[in-house]
Structures are given as structure tokens and as C-alpha cells.
C-alpha positions in Angstrom: 42.7 102.3 97.2 46.4 103.3 97.9 49.6 101.1 96.6 51.4 99.9 99.4 55.2 101.0 98.6 57.8 99.1 100.7 61.0 100.9 101.2 64.5 99.2 102.7 66.6 101.5 104.2 70.3 101.5 103.7 71.5 99.1 106.4 69.4 96.3 105.7 70.1 96.1 101.9 73.8 96.4 102.9 73.1 93.7 105.2 71.6 91.4 103.4 73.9 92.3 100.2 76.6 90.7 102.5 75.0 87.6 103.5 73.5 87.2 100.0 77.0 87.4 98.5 78.5 85.4 101.0 75.4 82.4 100.1 75.2 82.8 96.2 79.1 82.8 96.2 79.0 78.9 97.0 76.6 77.9 94.3 77.0 80.4 91.6 79.0 79.6 88.3 82.2 81.2 87.4 80.5 83.1 84.9 78.0 84.9 87.1 80.4 85.7 89.6 82.3 87.7 86.6 79.4 89.1 85.4 79.2 90.9 88.9 82.8 91.4 88.9 82.8 93.2 85.6 80.0 95.7 87.2 82.3 96.3 90.6 85.6 96.8 88.3 83.6 99.6 86.5 81.4 100.9 89.2 85.0 101.3 91.4 86.8 102.7 88.9 84.2 105.7 88.5 83.7 105.6 92.3 87.5 106.3 92.6 87.4 108.7 89.8 85.2 111.0 92.4 86.7 110.3 95.4 89.1 113.5 94.7 86.2 115.6 93.4 84.1 114.3 96.2 87.0 115.8 98.7 87.3 118.7 96.8 83.8 119.6 96.1 82.8 119.5 100.2 85.9 119.8 101.8 86.6 123.4 100.2 83.1 124.6 100.7 82.8 123.4 104.4 86.1 125.4 105.0 85.3 128.5 103.2 81.6 128.5 105.2 83.5 128.3 108.3 84.8 132.0 107.9 87.7 133.5 110.3 87.4 129.9 112.5 88.4 127.8 109.1 92.2 127.6 110.2 91.3 127.1 113.9 89.1 124.0 113.1 91.5 122.7 110.7 94.4 122.4 113.0 92.0 120.8 115.9 90.8 118.5 113.7 93.9 117.5 112.3 95.4 117.0 115.7 92.4 115.4 117.2 92.7 112.8 114.5 96.4 112.4 114.8 96.1 111.9 118.9 93.3 109.4 117.7 95.8 108.0 115.7 98.3 107.5 118.2 96.2 106.9 121.1 94.9 103.7 119.0 98.6 102.3 118.5 99.8 102.8 122.0 96.4 101.6 123.3 96.7 98.5 120.6 100.2 97.6 121.3 100.5 97.2 125.2 96.8 95.7 124.9 97.9 92.9 122.7 101.7 92.7 124.2 99.3 91.5 127.6 97.7 88.8 125.2 99.5 87.5 122.6 102.1 85.3 124.2 99.6 83.1 126.0 98.3 82.9 121.9 100.9 82.7 120.2 104.1 80.5 120.6 107.4 82.2 119.4 109.2 81.2 116.7 106.6 79.0 115.4 106.3 77.4 111.5 104.6 80.1 109.8 102.6 78.0 107.2 102.5 79.7 103.7 99.8 82.1 103.1 98.9 83.5 99.7 97.7 87.3 99.1 93.7 86.7 98.8 93.4 88.6 96.3 95.3 86.4 94.1 92.6 83.6 93.8 89.6 86.1 93.0 88.1 85.9 89.8 88.6 89.0 87.4 86.4 91.2 85.1 85.6 90.2 81.3 86.9 93.6 80.9 87.8 97.1 82.7 87.4 100.4 81.9 90.2 102.9 83.2 89.2 105.9 84.6 92.1 107.7 85.9 91.4 110.6 88.2 91.8 114.4 87.4 94.3 114.3 90.2 95.3 112.4 93.8 93.5 112.3 96.7 96.3 114.1 98.2 96.5 116.6 95.8 92.8 117.6 96.4 93.2 117.6 99.8 95.6 120.4 99.6 93.8 122.4 97.1 90.4 122.4 99.0 92.8 123.6 101.8 93.7 126.5 99.9 91.0 127.3 98.3 88.5 127.2 101.5 91.3 129.0 104.0 91.2 131.8 101.0 87.8 132.4 100.3 87.0 132.3 104.1 90.1 135.0 104.8 89.3 137.3 101.5 85.4 137.0 102.0 85.3 136.9 98.1 82.0 135.4 97.0 82.4 134.6 92.8 84.7 131.5 94.0 82.5 130.6 96.6 79.7 130.9 94.4 81.2 128.3 92.0 82.6 126.1 94.6 78.5 125.8 95.9 77.7 125.1 92.6 80.2 122.5 92.1 79.5 121.1 95.6 75.7 120.7 94.5 77.0 118.5 91.7 78.7 116.0 93.8 75.7 115.5 96.3 73.4 114.8 93.2 75.7 112.2 92.1 76.3 110.6 95.4 72.3 110.5 96.1 71.1 109.5 92.9 74.4 107.4 91.6 76.6 106.0 94.0 74.1 105.3 97.1 71.7 103.1 94.7 74.3 101.4 93.4 76.5 100.4 96.8 74.4 97.6 97.9 75.2 96.0 94.1 78.6 96.8 94.7 78.8 95.4 98.3 77.2 92.0 96.8 79.7 92.0 93.8 82.6 91.9 96.5 81.8 89.4 99.5 80.5 86.9 95.8 83.5 87.2 94.4 85.5 86.5 97.9 83.1 83.6 98.9 83.2 82.2 95.6 87.1 82.0 95.7 87.3 80.8 99.2 89.1 83.7 100.5 86.5 84.9 102.6 87.4 82.6 105.3 90.9 80.8 104.7 93.4 83.2 106.7 89.9 84.1 109.3 90.2 80.2 109.7 94.4 80.2 110.3 94.4 83.8 112.3 91.5 83.0 114.3 92.8 83.9 117.5 94.7 86.8 116.2 91.6 88.5 114.4 89.3 88.1 117.7 91.8 89.8 119.5 92.2 92.8 117.0 88.0 92.5 116.7 87.5 93.0 120.3 89.7 95.9 120.6 88.3 97.9 117.8 84.9 97.5 119.6 86.8 99.0 122.5 88.4 101.7 120.8 84.8 102.4 119.3 83.4 102.4 122.8 86.6 104.6 124.2 86.3 107.6 121.2 82.5 107.7 121.4 82.7 107.8 125.3 84.7 110.7 125.4 82.4 112.3 122.3 79.4 111.9 124.4 81.0 113.4 127.6 82.4 116.5 125.8 79.2 116.9 123.5 77.0 116.2 126.9 75.3 113.4 124.6 74.2 109.6 124.8 77.4 108.3 123.4 75.7 104.9 122.4 73.0 106.9 120.7 75.6 108.4 118.9 77.4 105.4 118.0 74.0 103.5 117.1 73.2 106.4 114.2 76.7 105.4 113.1 75.7 102.1 112.0 74.8 102.3 108.7 78.2 103.9 107.8 80.0 100.8 109.8 77.9 98.2 107.4 79.0 100.7 104.4 82.8 100.4 104.8 82.7 97.0 106.0 81.7 96.0 102.6 83.5 98.5 100.2 87.2 98.5 102.4 87.2 102.2 102.0 86.6 105.1 103.9 86.7 107.1 101.0 84.2 105.5 99.3 82.1 105.7 102.4 82.5 109.6 102.3 78.5 109.9 101.4 77.0 107.2 104.0 79.5 108.8 107.1 78.3 112.1 106.1 74.6 111.3 106.9 75.0 109.3 109.7 77.2 112.6 111.1 74.6 115.0 110.3 72.0 112.7 111.7 74.0 113.4 115.0 73.5 117.1 115.0 76.4 117.9 113.5 76.4 121.1 111.7 76.0 121.0 107.8 79.4 122.5 107.3 81.2 121.1 110.2 80.2 117.7 108.8 80.9 118.6 105.3 84.8 120.0 106.0 85.5 117.0 108.8 83.9 114.1 107.1 86.1 114.0 104.0 89.1 115.2 106.0 89.0 112.6 108.6 88.2 110.1 105.9 91.9 111.0 104.3 94.1 111.5 107.6 92.0 109.7 110.3 92.8 105.8 110.4 92.7 104.7 113.8 91.4 101.2 113.0 94.0 100.4 110.3 96.6 101.7 112.6 95.3 99.6 115.3 95.1 96.3 112.5 98.8 97.1 111.3 100.1 97.4 115.1 98.6 94.4 115.9 99.8 92.1 113.2 103.5 93.5 113.6 103.6 92.7 117.0 102.0 89.1 116.5 104.4 88.2 113.8 107.6 89.5 115.6 106.4 86.7 118.3 105.6 84.5 115.4 109.4 84.9 113.8 111.0 85.8 117.5 112.6 89.5 116.9 112.2 92.3 119.5 108.9 94.1 120.3 110.1 96.3 123.3 108.4 99.9 123.5 111.2 102.0 122.6 111.2 100.0 119.0 107.4 100.1 118.8 106.8 104.0 120.0 108.8 105.4 117.4 107.1 103.3 114.4 103.7 103.8 116.1 104.5 107.7 115.9 105.8 107.4 112.3 103.2 105.1 111.4 99.9 107.9 112.3 102.0 110.2 109.7 102.2 107.7 107.3 98.4 106.9 107.3 97.7 110.3 106.3 99.2 109.4 102.9 97.1 106.3 103.1 94.9 106.0 99.5 91.3 105.8 100.8 91.2 102.6 98.9 90.7 98.7 99.9 94.2 97.8 101.1 95.5 101.6 100.7 97.1 101.3 104.4 99.1 98.4 104.2 100.8 99.8 101.3 101.7 103.0 102.8 103.0 101.0 105.8 105.1 98.6 104.3 108.0 101.0 104.1 108.3 101.3 107.8 107.4 97.6 108.8 111.1 97.5 106.4 113.0 100.3 107.7 111.4 99.9 111.6 110.7 96.8 112.3 113.1 95.2 109.8 110.2 92.6 108.6 111.7 90.5 105.3 109.5 89.9 102.3 107.8 86.7 104.3 106.9 88.8 107.0 105.8 91.9 104.5 103.6 88.7 103.2 102.7 87.2 105.4 101.1 90.7 107.3 99.7 92.1 103.8 98.0 88.7 103.2 96.3 89.0 107.1 95.6 92.7 106.5 93.9 92.2 103.0 91.4 89.5 104.5 90.4 91.9 107.1 90.5 95.1 105.6 86.9 95.7 105.9 86.4 95.8 110.0 89.9 98.7 110.1 88.1 100.8 107.6 84.6 100.3 109.6 86.4 101.0 112.8 87.8 104.2 110.7 84.8 105.7 109.3 82.9 105.2 112.6 85.7 107.2 114.3 85.5 109.9 112.3 81.6 110.6 113.1 83.3 110.8 116.8 85.8 113.4 116.0 82.8 115.3 114.4 80.9 115.8 117.2 83.6 116.9 118.9 84.7 119.4 116.3 81.0 120.3 116.4 81.1 121.1 120.2 84.2 123.6 119.8 83.3 125.2 116.6 79.9 126.0 118.8 81.4 126.8 121.7 81.5 129.9 122.7 
């Protein structure tokens, strides 16, 4: 009699991890929570050590395999990503400008909102694993190597990069993917235990509701366009990206979700070389969901503290924000950290406004990240269609 082997897919495991984290966080003692927090600290250090290697190991061979079209596709993908980010920013601005004045009273008293991360439990100990180089360094190096190999048709370096890619894919499939649900469980366990999972969300419920609605609409627009260009069912394409969406919801990191995003993009029929090139690239330069959150929150705070929010001011802010998002590290909260300089210099945000938007952003960071990585899948479908159109 054959033994019955039950295999649970990645998406159900992620959902289970989130639910159990929220429930157990309310009953587990601090010592047990800190055990999982310690695991998360070590895993996150290893994960972020691997992120530049993942980008180099996947993007460079992907560009090299594209041959003569590498430079063209790189330019096309970058332009599409930046255009998507700009569209997200302006779409959010005009939508929120029409809705927020009916929900928010100007000059309302701002309650003191602490940074949600300040009350989270700390690990028992940490292990520092600094990356060998930064994300942008990895990205630029991948461009140079990939385009250089494609132009010179060199086989020696290409073979070495292919072997390096195989090592990276092995680390992803054997180490990172199996441990992701535990990592996500620990994140929600800590947030639930500290109570920060609901505090800021309760205070800014209306604003968050609008942002969530807009990010669903944005994904429908992105996949509607991708479906028309590729001649595919947009709802099926979007449904196939759910595991990536849920993973990003738990990790709050586009870069950390790259392995899952890659798998689902390939499931949508995108060529392997295009996917290996496009997904890690878009994880770094395409942050339409994060842009949406920052623009919506900035506009809401402008209304709250009664400072100008005309289109002339916000147009420059959105265009500069799109560029700053390219430099944002692919880690939780990275986008708002990159945006602070623009918020201060172009919108005139003071310390109170910066503290408020940072608290609100971090509290719902995962939703913007989920929108980012899911939108990456739509771009990959479009680029795949362009690459295969002869």
C-alpha cells in the first residue's frame, strides 16, 4: 500500500503563516516570540547578503542570453518601468485629490504616532552578514557584463556566469523558498505580539482603505494593458501572480520575493531568459505600489496640516520620486527612506510630517510591495511580447 504524501503549495503555506502569526502573537510569551525574531534576524541577514548575488547571477546571464537585442530590451524595460511608476503617481494624485477632501479635515489635530518598529521585540542576538557589494553595484555590474558578453559573444565568461546562475538558483530553491513561510510567520508574530499590526491602521483606516482600493485598480489596469498587448486573459495572468503577491505581503521586500516572482512569471508563459532578466531588474527599478503609497500619504498629510498640494508642485515631486525609487534598497521600508529627501526638499515636510508618513508607510509597507512585485509580472509579459514580435 502506497503511503499518502500531502504536499501543501507555497501560497497556502504563506496564508497559514500569516494567520498563525497574527493569532499566536496575541498568546505567545515574549521569550517564544523572541526565538522566532532571532531566527528572522539571521535569515534576513543571509537573505539580504544574497540579494546582490541574486541580481548579478540572474540579470547578467539573462542579458547575455538575449544577444544583440540586450541593449534594446534593457532600454525598453527601463522606460516601461519608469512610465508605470509615473502613471501610478499621477493616477494616485488625481484620485486622492478627488476623494480625500471629503474624508480629511484640513488643519486637524495630529495625534502622536510612534514608529511601529520601535515597540517590536528584539532578537536574542544578531549575526551581521554584510553583502559583498550593494544592490545598485550589482545591477550596474550585471548590465556591463551582460551587454559586454552579448556584444562580444564571449563564451568563457558566459559559461562562468551560467554556472554562477545555477548556484544561485540552487540556493533559492533549497534554502530561501522552504524557509520563507517561517520567516513570514515570525514577522506577523512579532507585529501581533506588540500590537503594532493594528494601531496605525486603525488611526488611518480611511486613508488606507483608499490606498488599498487604488492599488487593486492599478493592478487591474496594468494587467489589462499587458493582456491586450500579449493577447492573453488578464485575469488569469493576475491570478497566477497571487503567490508572489502573498509572499511580498509577508516579507515587505521586492528583492526577497524575486524567487517566487520568477516562478510565477514563467508560469505565465514568459520566456525563461526574459524572466531572468526582467524580474530582478524590475524588483529594483519598478516601484509603482510604493510610489502610490507615498503620493497618497503625502497628499493626505498636506491636507491634514494645511500646506499646498497643487498639481504643479506634485508633478515635479512625482517625477523626481520615480527616479528616487530606482535607488531605493529592496528591503522593508527602503522606499520611504529614499523618499525622505524629496519630501523635505520639494514638499517642505518638517520632522512631524516626516515622522507621520514614515509611521503610516511602515505600518502598511507590505501592501505596496505586493503591488510592486505583482506589477513586475505585467511588465515581464509586455517585454516578452516585444522581444518575440518579429
